[in-house]
C-alpha positions in Angstrom: 0.0 0.0 0.0 1.1 3.5 -0.6 1.3 5.5 2.6 0.0 8.8 1.2 -3.2 7.5 -0.5 -3.9 4.3 1.3 -4.4 2.3 -2.0 -2.5 -0.5 -3.5 -1.1 0.5 -6.9 -1.8 -1.4 -10.0 1.2 -3.1 -11.7 1.5 -3.5 -15.4 2.4 -7.2 -15.4 -0.3 -8.0 -12.9 -3.0 -6.4 -15.1 -1.5 -8.1 -18.2 -1.6 -11.5 -16.4 -5.2 -11.1 -15.3 -6.2 -10.2 -18.8 -4.5 -13.3 -20.1 -6.5 -15.4 -17.6 -9.7 -13.7 -18.8 -8.7 -14.7 -22.3 -8.2 -18.3 -21.2 -11.6 -18.2 -19.6 -13.2 -17.0 -22.9 -11.7 -19.9 -24.8 -14.4 -22.4 -23.9 -17.1 -19.9 -24.8 -15.6 -19.5 -28.3 -15.3 -23.2 -28.7 -18.9 -23.7 -27.7 -20.1 -21.1 -30.2 -18.0 -22.7 -32.9 -19.5 -26.1 -32.0 -23.1 -24.8 -32.2 -22.5 -23.1 -35.6 -22.4 -25.3 -38.7 -20.5 -25.3 -42.0 -19.5 -21.9 -43.5 -20.9 -20.0 -40.5 -18.4 -21.7 -38.2 -15.4 -20.9 -40.4 -16.5 -17.3 -40.9 -17.1 -16.8 -37.1 -13.7 -18.2 -36.2 -11.9 -16.2 -38.9 -13.6 -13.0 -37.7 -13.0 -13.8 -34.0 -9.3 -14.5 -34.6 -8.8 -11.3 -36.8 -10.7 -9.1 -34.4 -8.9 -10.6 -31.4 -5.5 -10.2 -32.8 -5.9 -6.8 -34.4 -8.0 -5.3 -31.6 -5.8 -6.9 -28.9 -2.7 -5.5 -30.4 -4.2 -2.0 -30.7 -5.6 -2.0 -27.2 -2.4 -3.3 -25.7 -0.3 -0.7 -27.5 -2.7 2.1 -26.5 -2.9 1.0 -22.9 0.8 0.6 -22.7 1.3 4.1 -24.1 -1.2 5.6 -21.7 0.1 3.7 -18.6 1.5 6.0 -16.0 3.4 4.0 -13.3 1.9 4.7 -9.8 -1.1 6.6 -11.3 -3.1 3.7 -12.8 -6.5 3.4 -11.1 -9.2 0.8 -10.8 -12.8 1.3 -12.0 -14.1 1.1 -8.5 -12.0 4.2 -7.7 -13.9 6.2 -10.4 -16.2 7.9 -7.8 -13.2 8.9 -5.7 -11.6 10.4 -8.7 -14.7 12.5 -9.4 -15.1 13.6 -5.8 -11.5 14.7 -5.6 -12.1 17.0 -8.6 -9.8 14.9 -10.8 -11.2 14.1 -14.3 -8.3 12.0 -15.5 -10.0 9.2 -17.2 -6.7 8.0 -18.6 -5.7 6.7 -15.2 -8.7 4.3 -15.4 -8.6 3.7 -19.2 -5.0 2.5 -19.4 -5.4 -0.7 -17.3 -8.7 -1.4 -19.0 -7.0 -1.2 -22.4 -4.1 -3.4 -21.3 -6.5 -6.1 -20.0 -8.8 -6.0 -23.1 -5.7 -6.3 -25.3 -4.4 -9.3 -23.4 -7.8 -11.0 -23.8 -7.7 -10.4 -27.5 -4.2 -11.6 -27.9 -4.9 -14.9 -26.1 -8.3 -15.5 -27.8 -7.1 -14.6 -31.3 -4.6 -17.4 -31.9 -7.0 -20.0 -30.4 -9.8 -19.0 -32.7 -7.4 -19.1 -35.7 -6.3 -22.5 -34.7 -9.9 -23.7 -34.5 -10.5 -22.0 -37.9 -7.8 -24.2 -39.5 -9.1 -27.4 -37.8 -12.7 -26.6 -38.9 -11.6 -26.7 -42.5 -10.8 -23.1 -43.3 -7.7 -22.2 -45.3 -4.6 -21.6 -43.3 
């Protein structure tokens, strides 16, 4: 805990690791949707999911890493405290969110692309 503010600071690698765990948790959902869909719909879904995951994940991770300010990153639950203190620095909340969303996309994208190849889509 920091002594002056009484809050535990967010660490970049901790946020990135939690995002990767969320991505791993989303893998069974993607596999279930791919199982329910049939034929060309399955191949299209997996191709779009992999492309969106990889491209969106890379963009979000790069943006979140660029906006990350060590020691100033805040959690969403601290948003009300930010507003009551008169601080309107949304970037302190946005950066960890973008890093976490980017990690989810970068974990889920390769999995969806691998399933795309197994489902009969062109590599």
